[in-house]
C-alpha positions in Angstrom: 26.9 91.6 -40.9 26.8 89.8 -44.2 30.2 87.9 -44.8 32.2 88.8 -48.1 33.2 84.6 -48.6 33.5 82.1 -46.4 36.4 82.1 -43.5 38.0 78.7 -44.9 38.5 80.6 -48.6 39.4 83.9 -47.6 42.9 83.3 -48.8 41.9 81.4 -52.1 39.8 85.0 -52.6 43.1 87.3 -52.1 44.5 84.9 -54.3 42.0 85.1 -56.9 41.9 88.9 -57.2 45.5 89.0 -57.3 45.2 86.9 -60.3 42.4 89.0 -62.0 44.7 92.2 -61.9 44.5 93.7 -58.1 47.1 94.7 -56.0 46.3 93.3 -52.8 47.6 94.9 -49.1 47.0 94.2 -45.9 44.6 96.0 -43.9 43.8 95.9 -40.3 43.3 92.4 -40.0 41.4 92.0 -43.3 42.8 93.5 -47.2 42.2 96.2 -49.7 42.7 95.6 -53.5 43.0 98.3 -56.3 43.0 97.8 -59.8 46.7 97.5 -60.8 46.8 98.7 -64.5 45.1 101.0 -66.7 44.3 97.4 -68.6 42.7 96.3 -65.2 40.7 99.3 -64.9 39.4 99.5 -68.3 38.5 95.9 -67.9 36.3 95.9 -64.9 33.6 98.5 -64.2 34.2 101.5 -62.1 32.6 100.3 -59.1 35.1 96.9 -59.1 38.3 99.4 -59.0 38.5 99.2 -55.2 37.8 96.4 -53.1 37.8 96.3 -49.2 37.1 93.0 -46.8 37.6 94.1 -43.0 39.0 91.6 -40.6 35.1 90.5 -39.4 34.4 89.5 -43.6 32.3 92.5 -43.8 33.2 94.3 -46.9 31.9 96.8 -49.1 29.8 96.3 -52.2 32.2 95.4 -54.4 33.9 93.2 -52.3 30.3 91.4 -51.9 29.3 91.2 -55.5 33.6 89.5 -56.5 32.7 87.5 -53.5 29.7 85.9 -54.6 31.4 85.3 -58.0 34.0 83.8 -56.4 32.2 81.4 -54.1 29.6 80.5 -57.4 33.2 79.6 -59.4 34.1 77.4 -56.4 30.4 75.6 -56.3 30.8 74.7 -60.0 34.1 73.6 -60.6 33.0 72.0 -63.8 32.8 74.3 -66.8 29.6 73.7 -68.9 28.8 74.2 -72.3 26.1 73.6 -74.8 25.6 70.2 -76.9 26.7 71.8 -79.8 30.0 73.6 -78.2 30.6 69.8 -77.0 30.3 68.3 -80.0 33.0 70.7 -82.2 35.2 70.1 -79.2 35.3 66.7 -79.4 36.1 66.5 -82.8 39.2 69.1 -82.4 40.1 66.5 -80.0 39.7 63.4 -81.8 41.7 65.4 -84.9 38.4 65.2 -86.8 38.1 67.1 -89.6 34.4 68.9 -89.8 35.2 72.3 -92.0 37.2 74.1 -89.9 40.6 72.3 -89.9 41.7 69.5 -88.0 43.9 69.8 -85.0 47.6 70.4 -85.9 50.0 68.9 -83.8 
């Protein structure tokens, strides 16, 4: 049995699914999550429309894929970007004009 997420991250995983547009319901010690709206269903591939996590933290393939994504998200808290993107962001934050317009306050 492979766990979907670490036990300490289970509540965070539920909240994350709700923020992604899933309707999360309790289910025999675990939970089931379904894509709520048509927009959410269109945004996610069909195999991710239904996520099920059992009381023993086992789950369906969609739960494992999303659980891995959630764990990677927790492991890398800082957003990384390319050097060029970082330079452009710094120009915008400093309010310097660089051909694309300055920061308007």
